[in-house]
C-alpha positions as CSV (number, residue, x, y, z in Angstrom):
1,M,76.1,86.3,143.5
2,G,76.6,83.1,141.3
3,V,79.3,81.2,142.4
4,Y,82.5,80.7,139.7
5,K,83.3,77.8,138.2
6,T,86.7,76.4,136.6
7,A,86.6,75.4,133.0
8,F,89.5,74.0,130.8
9,L,89.1,74.7,127.5
10,S,91.3,73.6,124.5
11,I,91.2,75.8,121.2
12,G,92.8,75.3,118.0
13,S,92.7,76.8,114.2
14,N,94.4,75.4,111.2
15,L,93.1,78.0,108.4
16,G,93.8,81.8,107.7
17,N,96.0,83.7,110.4
18,R,95.8,81.0,112.9
19,L,98.0,82.3,115.3
20,L,96.0,86.1,114.8
21,L,92.4,83.6,115.1
22,L,93.6,82.0,118.2
23,Q,94.7,85.2,120.1
24,K,91.8,87.3,119.1
25,A,89.4,84.3,120.0
26,I,91.0,84.4,123.6
27,F,90.3,88.4,123.7
28,E,86.2,87.3,122.8
29,I,86.4,84.2,125.0
30,G,87.7,86.4,128.0
31,N,85.1,89.0,127.1
32,V,82.3,87.1,127.2
33,T,82.2,84.0,129.3
34,G,84.3,84.7,132.3
35,E,87.4,85.3,133.3
36,I,91.2,83.8,131.6
37,R,93.5,82.5,134.2
38,Q,96.3,80.9,132.5
39,V,96.9,80.0,128.7
40,S,99.2,77.3,127.4
41,A,102.4,77.2,125.2
42,I,101.2,77.0,121.7
43,Y,101.5,73.7,119.7
44,E,102.0,72.7,115.9
45,T,100.1,69.6,115.1
46,P,99.2,67.9,111.9
47,A,95.4,67.6,111.1
48,W,93.8,64.7,113.1
49,G,91.8,62.2,111.6
50,F,91.6,63.8,107.9
51,D,93.8,65.7,105.4
52,G,94.2,69.6,106.2
53,E,96.7,72.2,107.4
54,D,98.7,72.3,110.2
55,F,97.2,73.1,113.2
56,L,97.9,75.4,116.2
57,N,96.3,74.7,119.3
58,A,96.3,75.8,122.8
59,C,94.8,74.9,126.3
60,L,92.9,77.8,128.5
61,E,91.9,78.2,132.4
62,L,88.6,79.6,132.3
63,Q,86.4,81.2,135.7
64,T,83.0,81.3,134.8
65,L,79.3,81.7,136.1
66,L,77.9,80.0,133.5
67,S,76.6,76.6,133.4
68,P,78.0,74.3,131.6
69,E,75.2,74.3,128.7
70,E,75.6,78.2,128.7
71,L,79.2,78.2,128.3
72,L,79.0,75.8,125.4
73,V,75.9,78.3,123.9
74,K,78.2,81.1,123.8
75,L,81.6,78.8,122.3
76,L,79.7,77.9,119.5
77,A,78.7,81.4,118.3
78,I,82.4,82.7,119.4
79,E,83.0,79.9,116.6
80,T,80.4,81.2,114.0
81,D,81.5,84.9,114.4
82,F,85.3,83.6,113.6
83,G,83.7,81.9,110.3
84,R,83.8,78.6,111.7
85,E,80.3,76.3,109.6
86,R,79.8,73.4,111.3
87,K,78.3,70.4,109.0
88,E,76.5,67.8,109.5
89,S,79.0,65.4,108.2
90,D,80.6,62.9,111.0
91,S,84.1,63.4,109.3
92,Y,86.6,66.1,110.2
93,Q,87.0,68.8,108.2
94,S,89.8,72.0,108.1
95,R,88.4,74.9,110.4
96,T,89.3,78.8,111.1
97,L,88.2,78.3,114.7
98,D,87.8,75.2,117.3
99,I,86.5,75.6,120.8
100,D,86.2,72.7,123.0
101,I,85.0,72.2,126.3
102,I,87.5,69.5,128.1
103,Y,86.7,69.3,131.7
104,Y,84.2,72.1,134.3
105,E,85.1,71.6,137.2
106,K,84.7,67.8,138.3
107,D,81.4,67.4,136.5
108,V,80.7,64.5,134.3
109,I,77.5,65.1,131.9
110,D,76.6,63.1,129.0
111,T,73.6,64.4,126.9
112,A,72.4,65.0,123.5
113,V,74.3,68.1,123.0
114,L,77.4,68.2,125.6
115,T,79.6,65.5,126.5
116,I,82.5,66.5,129.6
117,P,85.2,65.5,130.3
118,H,86.1,65.7,126.5
119,P,85.3,62.1,125.2
120,K,88.6,62.0,122.8
121,M,90.7,63.9,124.9
122,Q,92.5,61.1,126.5
123,D,93.7,59.9,122.6
124,R,95.1,63.5,122.1
125,K,98.1,64.4,122.4
126,F,97.1,67.9,120.9
127,I,95.0,68.7,124.0
128,L,97.1,67.0,127.0
129,K,100.4,68.4,125.7
130,P,98.6,71.9,126.7
131,L,96.6,70.7,129.3
132,A,99.8,69.4,131.0
133,D,100.9,73.3,130.9
134,I,98.5,74.4,133.2
135,T,96.9,72.0,134.8
136,P,99.4,68.8,135.4
137,Q,98.0,67.5,138.2
138,F,94.0,67.7,137.5
139,Y,92.4,64.5,137.7
140,H,90.3,62.9,135.5
141,P,87.1,62.1,137.0
142,I,86.2,58.5,135.4
143,F,89.5,57.4,134.4
144,N,91.0,58.6,137.9
145,K,94.6,59.8,136.2
146,D,96.0,63.3,136.1
147,T,96.7,64.9,132.9
148,R,100.6,63.5,133.2
149,N,99.7,60.5,133.5
150,L,96.8,60.4,130.5
151,L,99.8,61.9,128.4
152,Q,102.2,59.0,129.2
153,E,99.9,56.9,128.1
154,C,98.5,58.4,124.9
155,K,98.7,56.0,122.0
156,D,98.7,59.5,119.9
157,K,102.1,59.5,117.7
158,S,101.5,62.5,115.9
159,T,104.2,65.0,115.7
160,I,103.4,67.9,118.2
161,T,106.0,70.7,118.1
162,K,105.8,74.0,120.8
163,Q,105.8,77.5,119.2
164,F,108.2,80.4,120.1
165,R,105.2,82.8,119.8
166,R,102.6,82.9,122.5
167,L,99.3,83.8,123.6
168,F,98.2,86.6,125.8
169,K,95.2,85.8,128.5
170,N,94.1,89.1,128.2
171,R,94.4,92.8,126.2
172,H,96.5,94.1,129.5
173,A,99.0,91.4,129.2
174,F,99.1,91.9,125.7
175,F,100.0,95.6,125.7
176,A,102.1,95.5,128.5
177,S,104.3,92.4,125.6
178,L,104.2,95.7,123.5
179,E,106.7,97.8,126.1
180,Y,107.1,101.2,124.4
181,V,104.6,102.2,121.6
182,A,104.6,105.9,119.8
183,I,101.8,107.0,118.7
184,E,102.4,110.0,116.4
185,G,100.6,112.0,113.7
186,N,100.4,115.9,112.6
187,I,99.6,118.8,114.4
188,G,95.7,118.0,115.6
189,A,96.0,114.7,114.7
190,G,94.4,113.6,118.0
191,K,97.7,111.5,119.3
192,T,97.9,112.6,122.7
193,T,94.2,112.1,123.2
194,L,94.7,108.5,122.4
195,A,98.2,108.2,124.1
196,T,96.3,108.8,126.9
197,K,93.0,106.5,126.4
198,I,95.5,103.8,125.6
199,S,97.0,104.2,129.0
200,E,94.1,105.0,131.6
201,D,92.8,101.9,129.5
202,F,96.1,99.3,130.0
203,N,97.9,100.8,132.7
204,A,101.0,102.1,130.7
205,K,103.1,105.0,132.0
206,L,102.1,108.3,129.7
207,I,105.0,110.1,127.8
208,L,103.5,113.3,126.6
209,E,105.5,115.8,124.9
210,R,105.7,119.7,126.6
211,F,105.3,121.4,123.4
212,A,103.5,123.9,125.5
213,E,106.2,125.5,127.2
214,N,108.4,125.9,124.5
215,P,108.5,130.1,124.6
216,F,109.7,130.4,121.1
217,L,106.4,128.9,119.9
218,P,104.1,131.7,119.6
219,N,106.9,133.8,117.9
220,F,108.3,131.3,115.6
221,Y,103.7,131.1,113.9
222,N,104.3,135.0,113.1
223,D,107.9,135.1,112.0
224,Q,109.4,131.8,111.0
225,D,112.5,132.5,109.4
226,R,113.7,134.5,112.8
227,Y,112.6,131.6,114.8
228,A,112.9,128.8,113.3
229,F,116.6,128.0,114.3
230,P,116.2,128.7,117.9
231,L,112.5,126.9,117.6
232,E,114.0,123.6,116.7
233,M,117.2,123.4,118.9
234,S,115.3,124.6,122.0
235,F,112.4,121.5,120.9
236,L,115.4,119.0,120.3
237,A,117.0,119.8,124.1
238,D,114.0,120.0,125.4
239,R,112.8,116.6,123.9
240,Y,116.0,114.4,123.9
241,Q,116.1,115.5,128.1
242,Q,112.3,114.7,128.4
243,F,112.4,111.7,126.8
244,T,115.5,109.7,128.0
245,E,114.1,110.5,131.8
246,D,111.0,109.4,131.0
247,T,112.1,105.9,129.0
248,N,114.9,105.2,131.4
249,Q,112.8,105.4,134.8
250,L,110.9,102.6,134.9
251,D,107.6,102.5,136.8
252,L,106.8,99.1,138.8
253,F,102.8,100.0,139.0
254,K,102.5,100.4,135.4
255,S,102.9,97.5,132.5
256,F,104.3,99.7,129.6
257,M,105.0,102.9,128.0
258,V,103.3,104.9,125.4
259,S,104.3,108.2,124.2
260,D,102.4,110.4,121.9
261,Y,105.4,111.7,120.3
262,D,109.2,110.3,118.7
263,I,111.8,112.0,118.9
264,Y,112.6,111.8,115.3
265,K,109.9,114.5,115.1
266,S,112.2,116.7,115.6
267,L,114.4,116.1,112.8
268,I,111.0,116.1,110.6
269,F,110.1,119.6,112.0
270,A,113.7,120.6,111.2
271,K,114.0,120.1,107.5
272,I,110.6,121.8,107.2
273,T,111.4,124.9,109.0
274,L,115.2,125.7,108.7
275,Q,117.0,126.4,105.9
276,Q,120.0,124.0,104.5
277,N,123.1,125.2,106.2
278,E,121.1,125.4,109.6
279,F,119.4,121.7,108.8
280,D,123.0,120.1,108.2
281,L,124.4,121.4,111.5
282,Y,121.1,120.7,113.4
283,R,121.4,117.3,111.5
284,K,124.5,116.7,113.2
285,V,123.3,117.1,116.6
286,F,120.5,115.0,116.2
287,N,122.6,111.9,115.0
288,F,124.0,111.9,117.9
289,M,121.9,112.2,120.2
290,Y,118.9,109.7,118.3
291,K,121.9,107.1,119.0
292,E,121.2,107.0,122.7
293,V,117.2,107.1,123.0
294,K,114.9,104.3,123.3
295,K,113.2,102.9,120.1
296,P,109.4,102.4,120.1
297,K,108.4,98.9,119.5
298,I,105.5,100.2,117.5
299,Y,105.4,103.3,116.0
300,V,101.9,104.4,114.9
301,Y,101.4,107.4,112.6
302,L,97.6,109.1,113.1
303,Y,97.2,109.9,109.0
304,Q,94.5,112.6,109.0
305,T,93.9,114.6,106.0
306,T,94.6,118.5,106.3
307,E,91.5,119.8,106.1
308,R,90.5,117.8,109.1
309,L,93.6,119.1,110.6
310,L,92.8,122.6,110.6
311,Q,89.1,121.8,111.7
312,Q,90.7,119.8,114.8
313,I,93.0,122.4,115.6
314,K,90.3,125.9,115.0
315,Q,87.8,123.3,117.5
316,R,91.1,122.9,120.4
317,G,91.5,126.7,120.0
318,R,95.2,127.5,121.3
319,D,95.7,130.8,119.6
320,Y,98.8,130.3,118.8
321,E,97.7,127.8,116.3
322,Q,95.1,129.5,114.4
323,N,97.5,130.5,111.6
324,I,99.0,127.8,110.4
325,E,98.7,127.2,106.8
326,L,97.4,124.4,105.2
327,T,100.7,123.8,102.9
328,Y,102.6,123.7,106.4
329,L,100.6,121.0,107.9
330,E,101.0,119.2,104.3
331,K,104.8,119.8,104.4
332,I,104.8,117.6,107.8
333,N,102.3,115.1,106.2
334,R,105.0,114.6,103.5
335,G,107.8,114.9,106.2
336,Y,106.2,111.9,108.6
337,F,105.7,109.7,105.4
338,D,109.3,109.8,104.1
339,F,110.7,109.4,106.9
340,L,108.3,106.2,107.6
341,R,109.8,105.4,103.9
342,T,112.8,104.3,105.7
343,Y,112.0,102.9,109.2
344,P,111.2,99.1,109.5
345,K,108.0,98.2,108.2
346,E,107.9,95.2,111.2
347,N,108.3,98.4,113.8
348,Q,105.4,100.9,111.4
349,L,101.6,101.2,111.3
350,I,100.0,103.9,109.5
351,I,96.5,104.1,110.7
352,D,94.1,106.3,108.6
353,V,92.0,107.6,111.0
354,S,90.2,110.8,108.8
355,E,86.4,109.0,108.8
356,L,87.0,108.2,112.4
357,D,86.2,109.4,115.9
358,F,87.9,107.7,118.8
359,V,86.7,110.1,121.3
360,T,83.1,110.0,120.9
361,H,82.6,106.4,119.2
362,E,83.9,103.7,121.4
363,R,83.7,101.4,117.6
364,D,86.2,103.9,116.6
365,Y,88.3,103.7,119.9
366,E,87.5,99.9,119.4
367,T,88.7,99.7,115.6
368,I,92.1,101.4,116.1
369,L,93.4,99.1,119.2
370,S,92.1,95.9,117.0
371,K,94.4,97.3,114.3
372,I,97.7,97.8,116.5
373,E,97.0,94.3,118.1
374,D,96.4,92.4,113.9
375,F,99.7,94.5,113.2
376,A,101.8,93.3,116.6
377,L,101.0,89.4,115.8
378,A,101.5,89.8,112.6
379,N,105.0,91.0,112.6
380,L,106.5,91.0,116.1
């Protein structure tokens, strides 16, 4: 069993979606090199030593079993994966991702490929300022001065601006910041499965719709005209009671909430199934209730083709669902898209899962998680 070592890293980017690149890089560093214990605030600074776009910079504390040389190899590979092209020229240049080892324990290393501590850190405010956030009293093993003293003595007069956005040390911390995510979709789209997987993987409170207990549902599939109004009113009452109870009760042992429905689905289904006079009455009741419920930070809609929905409905084998028609599923899809046209764009994410099998294939599940991350980082 190896002994964990502490390393401090500097990361920066001045090309593309800088915030997204830095956050993805942090996740990857944690995946392949060890555990990230701390992340500094983000700072924007002018390009240092050349003309280019402004950089976003931050510093990390890493616990790792890797040697300094092994760590360097892993970090260079991550830079390459993120599109960094290192050139033979000694001049500075723009880059999608820059990762430097600032300290590795108290080690002093000077080889052809690696110098630790970073030889120019004392001259660069964009390293010292974020480093002071996470290790203000760490002493430089050569200069015998801590980070705060090095920052005070630094002659770099570049403007450095702290950003209001933040970076997260791992995916668990990132998903916790979302507070509440609703996974929605048509009948058979996989919303319950996905919500359950996310809750298990990221310690979320799981809120599931109790639709199977509705006594009107089997009768509705056999005689829609007769049972539509009592069915929809029963759904609304149950959803409202359950939803308000579940979303208002804090769970101190869970990081955030994820549900396999949003209460607005009640209005979508009611519009499809009810006569106009019934729907008008229903909407009055619904509008009163909807004002009181918690809204998700991200509303994820899983889109599936109606043909595949029918296949999945048949596969799960619920007797009362076997007579659902293609045209009914198409109406539900249209209802959701009509609703999404009125929903704030910064809170809605549509994911086409028609070609994905996130239950069987981990890569497809990873694709969905990445889409949620990318969306949140770009919009929230």
